[in-house]
C-alpha positions as a Markdown table, in Angstrom:
| # | Residue | x | y | z |
|---|---|---|---|---|
| 1 | Met | -19.6 | -31.6 | -50.0 |
| 2 | Ser | -21.2 | -30.6 | -53.2 |
| 3 | Val | -22.0 | -27.0 | -54.0 |
| 4 | Asn | -25.7 | -27.7 | -53.7 |
| 5 | Asn | -25.3 | -29.1 | -50.2 |
| 6 | Ala | -23.1 | -26.2 | -49.2 |
| 7 | Ala | -25.7 | -23.8 | -50.4 |
| 8 | Lys | -28.3 | -25.6 | -48.2 |
| 9 | Val | -26.4 | -25.2 | -44.9 |
| 10 | Gly | -25.1 | -21.8 | -45.7 |
| 11 | Ala | -21.4 | -21.0 | -46.2 |
| 12 | Pro | -19.5 | -19.1 | -43.5 |
| 13 | Gly | -19.5 | -15.3 | -44.0 |
| 14 | Arg | -22.6 | -15.4 | -46.2 |
| 15 | Ala | -26.1 | -14.3 | -45.2 |
| 16 | Pro | -28.2 | -17.2 | -43.9 |
| 17 | Thr | -30.5 | -18.7 | -46.4 |
| 18 | Gly | -34.3 | -18.8 | -46.0 |
| 19 | Gly | -34.3 | -22.3 | -44.5 |
| 20 | Ala | -31.5 | -21.5 | -42.1 |
| 21 | Arg | -33.3 | -18.3 | -41.0 |
| 22 | Gln | -36.5 | -20.2 | -40.3 |
| 23 | Lys | -34.6 | -22.8 | -38.3 |
| 24 | Ser | -32.9 | -20.0 | -36.3 |
| 25 | Arg | -36.3 | -18.4 | -35.6 |
| 26 | Ala | -37.7 | -21.8 | -34.5 |
| 27 | Ile | -34.8 | -22.3 | -32.0 |
| 28 | Arg | -35.3 | -18.8 | -30.6 |
| 29 | Ala | -39.0 | -19.5 | -30.3 |
| 30 | Thr | -38.4 | -22.6 | -28.2 |
| 31 | Asp | -36.5 | -20.5 | -25.6 |
| 32 | Gly | -39.8 | -18.9 | -24.5 |
| 33 | Trp | -39.7 | -16.0 | -22.0 |
| 34 | Trp | -37.2 | -17.7 | -19.6 |
| 35 | Pro | -34.2 | -15.6 | -20.8 |
| 36 | Val | -36.2 | -12.4 | -20.3 |
| 37 | Leu | -37.3 | -13.5 | -16.8 |
| 38 | Phe | -33.6 | -14.1 | -15.9 |
| 39 | Val | -32.4 | -10.7 | -17.0 |
| 40 | Leu | -35.5 | -8.7 | -15.9 |
| 41 | Pro | -34.4 | -8.2 | -12.3 |
| 42 | Ile | -31.0 | -6.7 | -13.5 |
| 43 | Phe | -32.7 | -4.4 | -16.0 |
| 44 | Ala | -35.3 | -3.4 | -13.4 |
| 45 | Gly | -32.5 | -2.5 | -10.9 |
| 46 | Val | -30.6 | -0.5 | -13.5 |
| 47 | Ala | -33.7 | 1.3 | -14.6 |
| 48 | Val | -34.9 | 2.2 | -11.1 |
| 49 | Phe | -31.5 | 3.0 | -9.4 |
| 50 | Tyr | -29.5 | 4.4 | -12.4 |
| 51 | Leu | -31.6 | 5.4 | -15.4 |
| 52 | Tyr | -34.5 | 7.0 | -13.5 |
| 53 | Pro | -32.2 | 9.2 | -11.3 |
| 54 | Ile | -30.4 | 10.3 | -14.4 |
| 55 | Val | -33.6 | 11.3 | -16.2 |
| 56 | Glu | -34.9 | 13.0 | -13.1 |
| 57 | Thr | -31.7 | 14.9 | -12.6 |
| 58 | Ala | -31.6 | 16.0 | -16.2 |
| 59 | Tyr | -35.2 | 17.4 | -15.8 |
| 60 | Leu | -34.3 | 19.2 | -12.6 |
| 61 | Ser | -31.3 | 20.8 | -14.3 |
| 62 | Phe | -33.8 | 22.8 | -16.5 |
| 63 | Thr | -35.8 | 24.0 | -13.4 |
| 64 | Thr | -35.3 | 26.5 | -10.6 |
| 65 | Ser | -36.3 | 25.3 | -7.1 |
| 66 | Gly | -38.4 | 27.5 | -4.9 |
| 67 | Ala | -37.6 | 28.4 | -1.3 |
| 68 | Phe | -40.6 | 26.4 | 0.0 |
| 69 | Gly | -40.4 | 23.5 | -2.5 |
| 70 | Gly | -41.7 | 23.1 | -6.0 |
| 71 | Ser | -39.8 | 24.0 | -9.2 |
| 72 | Thr | -40.3 | 26.2 | -12.2 |
| 73 | Phe | -39.1 | 25.3 | -15.7 |
| 74 | Thr | -36.4 | 27.8 | -16.7 |
| 75 | Gly | -34.9 | 26.1 | -19.8 |
| 76 | Met | -31.1 | 26.6 | -20.2 |
| 77 | Glu | -30.8 | 29.3 | -17.5 |
| 78 | Asn | -28.9 | 27.0 | -15.0 |
| 79 | Tyr | -26.4 | 26.0 | -17.7 |
| 80 | Gly | -25.9 | 29.6 | -18.7 |
| 81 | Thr | -25.2 | 30.6 | -15.1 |
| 82 | Leu | -22.9 | 27.6 | -14.7 |
| 83 | Ala | -20.9 | 28.6 | -17.8 |
| 84 | Ser | -20.1 | 32.0 | -16.3 |
| 85 | Asp | -19.5 | 30.7 | -12.7 |
| 86 | Pro | -15.7 | 30.9 | -11.9 |
| 87 | Gln | -16.1 | 28.1 | -9.3 |
| 88 | Ile | -16.9 | 25.5 | -11.9 |
| 89 | Gly | -13.6 | 26.1 | -13.7 |
| 90 | Arg | -11.6 | 26.0 | -10.4 |
| 91 | Ser | -13.4 | 22.8 | -9.4 |
| 92 | Leu | -12.7 | 21.2 | -12.7 |
| 93 | Leu | -9.0 | 22.0 | -12.5 |
| 94 | Asn | -8.8 | 20.7 | -8.9 |
| 95 | Thr | -10.6 | 17.5 | -10.0 |
| 96 | Leu | -8.2 | 17.0 | -12.9 |
| 97 | Leu | -5.1 | 17.6 | -10.7 |
| 98 | Tyr | -6.4 | 15.1 | -8.1 |
| 99 | Thr | -7.1 | 12.5 | -10.9 |
| 100 | Ala | -3.6 | 13.1 | -12.4 |
| 101 | Ile | -1.9 | 12.5 | -9.0 |
| 102 | Val | -4.0 | 9.4 | -8.2 |
| 103 | Leu | -3.2 | 8.0 | -11.7 |
| 104 | Cys | 0.5 | 8.1 | -10.7 |
| 105 | Gly | -0.4 | 5.2 | -8.4 |
| 106 | Val | -1.1 | 2.9 | -11.4 |
| 107 | Pro | 2.6 | 2.4 | -12.4 |
| 108 | Ile | 3.5 | 2.2 | -8.7 |
| 109 | Ala | 0.9 | -0.6 | -8.3 |
| 110 | Val | 2.3 | -2.4 | -11.4 |
| 111 | Gly | 5.8 | -2.4 | -9.9 |
| 112 | Leu | 4.6 | -3.4 | -6.4 |
| 113 | Ala | 2.4 | -6.2 | -7.8 |
| 114 | Ser | 5.3 | -7.6 | -9.8 |
| 115 | Leu | 7.5 | -7.6 | -6.8 |
| 116 | Ile | 4.9 | -9.3 | -4.6 |
| 117 | Asn | 4.1 | -11.9 | -7.2 |
| 118 | Arg | 7.7 | -13.0 | -7.7 |
| 119 | Pro | 8.0 | -16.8 | -7.4 |
| 120 | Gly | 9.2 | -18.0 | -4.1 |
| 121 | Leu | 8.6 | -14.7 | -2.2 |
| 122 | Arg | 8.0 | -15.4 | 1.5 |
| 123 | Phe | 5.1 | -13.8 | 3.3 |
| 124 | Ala | 3.5 | -12.8 | -0.1 |
| 125 | Lys | 0.0 | -13.1 | 1.3 |
| 126 | Ile | 0.8 | -10.9 | 4.3 |
| 127 | Tyr | 2.1 | -8.2 | 1.9 |
| 128 | Arg | -1.1 | -8.4 | -0.3 |
| 129 | Met | -3.3 | -8.1 | 2.8 |
| 130 | Thr | -1.3 | -5.2 | 4.1 |
| 131 | Phe | -1.7 | -3.3 | 0.9 |
| 132 | Phe | -5.3 | -4.2 | 0.5 |
| 133 | Leu | -6.4 | -3.2 | 4.0 |
| 134 | Pro | -6.7 | 0.6 | 3.3 |
| 135 | Tyr | -9.1 | -0.2 | 0.4 |
| 136 | Val | -11.5 | -2.2 | 2.6 |
| 137 | Ala | -11.4 | 0.3 | 5.4 |
| 138 | Met | -14.0 | 3.2 | 5.5 |
| 139 | Pro | -12.6 | 6.3 | 3.7 |
| 140 | Val | -14.0 | 8.5 | 6.5 |
| 141 | Ala | -12.1 | 6.5 | 9.2 |
| 142 | Ile | -8.9 | 6.7 | 7.1 |
| 143 | Ser | -9.3 | 10.4 | 6.6 |
| 144 | Met | -9.7 | 11.0 | 10.3 |
| 145 | Val | -6.4 | 9.2 | 11.0 |
| 146 | Trp | -4.6 | 11.1 | 8.2 |
| 147 | Arg | -6.1 | 14.3 | 9.6 |
| 148 | Ile | -4.1 | 13.7 | 12.7 |
| 149 | Ile | -1.0 | 12.7 | 10.7 |
| 150 | Tyr | -1.2 | 15.9 | 8.6 |
| 151 | Asn | -1.8 | 18.2 | 11.6 |
| 152 | Gly | 0.5 | 21.1 | 11.3 |
| 153 | Asp | 1.0 | 21.7 | 15.0 |
| 154 | Phe | 1.3 | 18.2 | 16.6 |
| 155 | Gly | 1.0 | 15.8 | 13.6 |
| 156 | Val | 3.2 | 12.7 | 13.2 |
| 157 | Leu | 4.4 | 13.9 | 9.8 |
| 158 | Asn | 5.7 | 17.2 | 11.0 |
| 159 | Phe | 7.2 | 15.5 | 14.1 |
| 160 | Ala | 9.2 | 13.2 | 11.8 |
| 161 | Leu | 10.4 | 16.1 | 9.7 |
| 162 | Ser | 11.4 | 18.0 | 12.8 |
| 163 | Leu | 13.8 | 15.2 | 13.7 |
| 164 | Phe | 15.8 | 16.2 | 10.5 |
| 165 | Gly | 15.6 | 19.9 | 11.3 |
| 166 | Val | 12.7 | 20.5 | 8.8 |
| 167 | Gln | 9.7 | 22.6 | 9.9 |
| 168 | Gly | 6.7 | 21.0 | 8.2 |
| 169 | Pro | 3.9 | 23.2 | 6.7 |
| 170 | His | 0.2 | 23.1 | 7.5 |
| 171 | Trp | -0.6 | 20.3 | 5.1 |
| 172 | Ile | -4.3 | 20.6 | 4.9 |
| 173 | Ser | -4.9 | 24.3 | 5.5 |
| 174 | Thr | -2.5 | 25.7 | 3.0 |
| 175 | Asp | -4.1 | 26.7 | -0.3 |
| 176 | Trp | -1.7 | 25.1 | -2.8 |
| 177 | Leu | -0.9 | 22.1 | -0.6 |
| 178 | Ala | -4.3 | 21.0 | 0.7 |
| 179 | Leu | -5.5 | 19.3 | -2.5 |
| 180 | Ile | -2.1 | 17.6 | -3.0 |
| 181 | Ser | -2.3 | 16.2 | 0.5 |
| 182 | Val | -5.7 | 14.8 | -0.2 |
| 183 | Ala | -4.5 | 13.3 | -3.6 |
| 184 | Val | -1.6 | 11.6 | -1.8 |
| 185 | Leu | -4.1 | 10.0 | 0.5 |
| 186 | Gly | -6.3 | 8.9 | -2.5 |
| 187 | Leu | -3.2 | 7.4 | -4.2 |
| 188 | Trp | -2.3 | 5.4 | -1.1 |
| 189 | Ile | -5.9 | 4.1 | -0.7 |
| 190 | Ser | -6.1 | 3.1 | -4.4 |
| 191 | Leu | -2.9 | 1.0 | -4.3 |
| 192 | Gly | -4.6 | -2.0 | -2.7 |
| 193 | Phe | -7.4 | -2.3 | -5.2 |
| 194 | Asn | -5.0 | -1.8 | -8.2 |
| 195 | Met | -2.6 | -4.3 | -6.9 |
| 196 | Ile | -5.3 | -7.0 | -6.5 |
| 197 | Ile | -6.5 | -6.5 | -10.1 |
| 198 | Leu | -2.9 | -6.4 | -11.4 |
| 199 | Ser | -1.9 | -9.5 | -9.4 |
| 200 | Ala | -4.8 | -11.4 | -11.0 |
| 201 | Gly | -3.5 | -10.3 | -14.4 |
| 202 | Leu | 0.0 | -11.4 | -13.6 |
| 203 | Lys | -1.3 | -14.9 | -12.8 |
| 204 | Gly | -2.5 | -15.2 | -16.4 |
| 205 | Ile | 1.0 | -14.6 | -17.9 |
| 206 | Pro | 2.6 | -18.0 | -18.9 |
| 207 | Val | 5.7 | -18.9 | -16.8 |
| 208 | Glu | 7.2 | -20.4 | -19.9 |
| 209 | Leu | 7.7 | -16.9 | -21.4 |
| 210 | Tyr | 9.9 | -15.9 | -18.4 |
| 211 | Glu | 11.8 | -19.3 | -18.6 |
| 212 | Ala | 12.5 | -18.8 | -22.3 |
| 213 | Ala | 13.6 | -15.2 | -21.7 |
| 214 | Ser | 16.0 | -16.3 | -18.9 |
| 215 | Ile | 17.5 | -18.9 | -21.2 |
| 216 | Asp | 18.1 | -16.2 | -23.8 |
| 217 | Gly | 19.9 | -14.1 | -21.1 |
| 218 | Ala | 17.3 | -11.4 | -20.5 |
| 219 | Ser | 17.6 | -9.6 | -17.2 |
| 220 | Arg | 14.7 | -9.3 | -14.8 |
| 221 | Phe | 14.2 | -5.7 | -15.7 |
| 222 | Arg | 14.1 | -6.6 | -19.4 |
| 223 | Gln | 11.6 | -9.4 | -18.7 |
| 224 | Phe | 9.4 | -6.9 | -16.8 |
| 225 | Arg | 9.6 | -4.3 | -19.6 |
| 226 | Gln | 9.1 | -6.6 | -22.5 |
| 227 | Ile | 6.9 | -9.4 | -21.1 |
| 228 | Thr | 5.1 | -8.3 | -17.9 |
| 229 | Val | 4.1 | -4.8 | -18.9 |
| 230 | Pro | 2.8 | -5.6 | -22.5 |
| 231 | Leu | 0.8 | -8.7 | -21.3 |
| 232 | Leu | -0.5 | -6.8 | -18.3 |
| 233 | Thr | -1.9 | -3.9 | -20.4 |
| 234 | Pro | -5.6 | -5.1 | -20.2 |
| 235 | Ser | -5.5 | -5.0 | -16.4 |
| 236 | Ile | -3.6 | -1.7 | -16.5 |
| 237 | Phe | -6.3 | -0.3 | -18.8 |
| 238 | Phe | -9.0 | -1.5 | -16.4 |
| 239 | Val | -7.5 | 0.1 | -13.3 |
| 240 | Thr | -6.8 | 3.3 | -15.3 |
| 241 | Val | -10.5 | 3.6 | -16.3 |
| 242 | Ile | -11.6 | 2.9 | -12.7 |
| 243 | Thr | -9.1 | 5.4 | -11.3 |
| 244 | Val | -10.2 | 8.2 | -13.6 |
| 245 | Ile | -13.9 | 7.6 | -12.8 |
| 246 | Gly | -13.0 | 7.5 | -9.0 |
| 247 | Gly | -11.0 | 10.8 | -9.4 |
| 248 | Phe | -14.0 | 12.6 | -10.8 |
| 249 | Gln | -16.1 | 11.3 | -7.8 |
| 250 | Leu | -13.8 | 12.9 | -5.2 |
| 251 | Phe | -15.8 | 14.1 | -2.2 |
| 252 | Asp | -15.5 | 12.1 | 1.1 |
| 253 | Leu | -11.8 | 12.4 | 1.5 |
| 254 | Leu | -12.0 | 16.2 | 0.8 |
| 255 | Tyr | -15.0 | 16.7 | 3.1 |
| 256 | Val | -13.5 | 14.8 | 6.1 |
| 257 | Leu | -9.9 | 15.6 | 5.7 |
| 258 | Leu | -10.2 | 19.3 | 5.2 |
| 259 | Gly | -13.5 | 19.9 | 7.1 |
| 260 | Thr | -16.1 | 22.6 | 6.2 |
| 261 | Gly | -14.4 | 25.4 | 8.1 |
| 262 | Asn | -11.0 | 25.0 | 6.4 |
| 263 | Pro | -9.8 | 28.2 | 4.7 |
| 264 | Ala | -8.2 | 26.2 | 1.9 |
| 265 | Leu | -11.4 | 24.4 | 1.0 |
| 266 | Val | -12.7 | 27.2 | -1.3 |
| 267 | Asn | -9.7 | 26.8 | -3.6 |
| 268 | Ser | -9.5 | 23.0 | -3.2 |
| 269 | Gln | -13.1 | 21.9 | -3.8 |
| 270 | Ser | -13.8 | 19.2 | -6.4 |
| 271 | Leu | -16.7 | 19.0 | -8.9 |
| 272 | Val | -18.6 | 16.7 | -6.6 |
| 273 | Tyr | -18.0 | 19.0 | -3.6 |
| 274 | Phe | -19.2 | 21.9 | -5.7 |
| 275 | Phe | -22.4 | 19.9 | -6.6 |
| 276 | Phe | -22.9 | 19.1 | -2.9 |
| 277 | Asn | -22.5 | 22.7 | -1.8 |
| 278 | Glu | -24.9 | 24.0 | -4.4 |
| 279 | Thr | -27.5 | 21.3 | -3.9 |
| 280 | Phe | -27.6 | 20.6 | -0.2 |
| 281 | Val | -26.0 | 23.6 | 1.5 |
| 282 | Lys | -27.4 | 26.4 | -0.7 |
| 283 | Asn | -30.5 | 24.2 | -1.5 |
| 284 | Asp | -30.5 | 25.2 | -5.1 |
| 285 | Lys | -31.4 | 21.8 | -6.5 |
| 286 | Gly | -31.9 | 22.9 | -10.1 |
| 287 | Tyr | -28.4 | 24.5 | -10.3 |
| 288 | Gly | -26.9 | 21.5 | -8.5 |
| 289 | Ala | -28.6 | 19.1 | -11.0 |
| 290 | Ala | -27.0 | 21.1 | -13.8 |
| 291 | Val | -23.6 | 20.5 | -12.1 |
| 292 | Ala | -24.4 | 16.8 | -11.8 |
| 293 | Ile | -25.2 | 16.5 | -15.5 |
| 294 | Val | -21.9 | 18.3 | -16.4 |
| 295 | Ile | -20.0 | 15.8 | -14.2 |
| 296 | Leu | -21.8 | 12.9 | -15.9 |
| 297 | Val | -20.9 | 14.2 | -19.4 |
| 298 | Leu | -17.3 | 14.8 | -18.4 |
| 299 | Val | -16.9 | 11.3 | -17.0 |
| 300 | Ser | -18.6 | 9.8 | -20.1 |
| 301 | Ile | -16.2 | 11.8 | -22.4 |
| 302 | Ala | -13.1 | 10.7 | -20.4 |
| 303 | Thr | -14.2 | 7.1 | -20.5 |
| 304 | Ala | -15.0 | 7.2 | -24.2 |
| 305 | Ile | -11.6 | 8.7 | -25.0 |
| 306 | Gln | -9.8 | 6.0 | -23.0 |
| 307 | Phe | -11.8 | 3.2 | -24.8 |
| 308 | Arg | -11.1 | 5.0 | -28.2 |
| 309 | Phe | -7.3 | 5.0 | -27.7 |
| 310 | Gln | -6.9 | 1.7 | -25.8 |
| 311 | Arg | -6.4 | -0.2 | -29.1 |
| 312 | Arg | -3.1 | 1.6 | -29.6 |
| 313 | Trp | -1.5 | 0.3 | -26.4 |
| 314 | Val | -3.5 | -2.6 | -24.9 |
| 315 | Asn | -2.5 | -6.1 | -26.1 |
| 316 | Tyr | -5.4 | -8.6 | -25.9 |
| 317 | Val | -3.3 | -11.8 | -26.6 |
C-alpha cells in the first residue's frame, strides 16, 4: 500500500481524516433512533427508581419536616447536627465491624468453592445446592430460625455447649456479642452467593495449567496458591465489592434477630438502622435523609477505593 493510499484510509492510532469522519457520521446517521428506543426503557427505569429518589433525598436532607407534614428549608443544619451526634459514630463503627467480619467469608468461600469444584467429586451439585439455599431463603425467615438457635435460655447452641460443660452466653442480648452474632449469620448467608460466583470463575481456568503443574511436581496446595487464586482474582474482586456494599446495607438481620426491645440494640445498631429509626420511628425525615446521603457517600467512597486499588492485585488474563 502506498503512502497516499494509507493516508486515505487513515493509519491506526492517528486521528481520522476528513473523509473517514464523514463516512463514520454517515454510518451513525443510518442507525436512526432505534438504538435510543432500545436503551430508553433502561434509562427511564434508572431515572425514575434510582436517580429521582437520590435527588429527592438530597433535597430533603436540607429541610426540616413539620409535625403535621410539610418541610422548611434549613440549609446545612441537619448535617451540622449529624456531625455532633454520637450515635452516627457508633453506628459507623458497628457497620464497619459487621462488614469486616462478613468479608472474612470471601476467603472461606474461595476454599470451599475450590474443594467443591475438584474434578471427580461425587455429589458436587448437592453440595452447591446446600450452600446456596440460605441465600435464596428470606433473610427474615432465616433470622427467626437463628433467633431460636441463639436463645440464651433454651437455644440449640447453648444446649450443644452444655454437653461439653460450657455455659453459653446470651448471644443476642449482650452488648459486645450481639453484633458479632449478627455478623456470623451474615457471613453464613453470603457464602452461597460467593461460592456460586467463584465456582463460575473456576470454570474459566484452563485445566491444562493444572496438568502442567502436576507434571512439574507441584502439590495441590501450591496449585491452589499459584494458579487458582491469581486467576480467580476478578471473581474475588467482584464478591468483595458486593460484600462491602451489602455490609453497609445491614438492617433486616439486625431488626429481626435482635428485635426492637433488645437492650443491646442501642450499641449494636448499623447506619441503615440509625436511618430507619430517625426517619420512620422519630418521623424526622429531613435528618433521616441526611443520614441516607452520608451512607450513599460512604458506599461510593468505599467502592471507588476498591476500584482504584484493584489494579494492584487483580489479574485480568
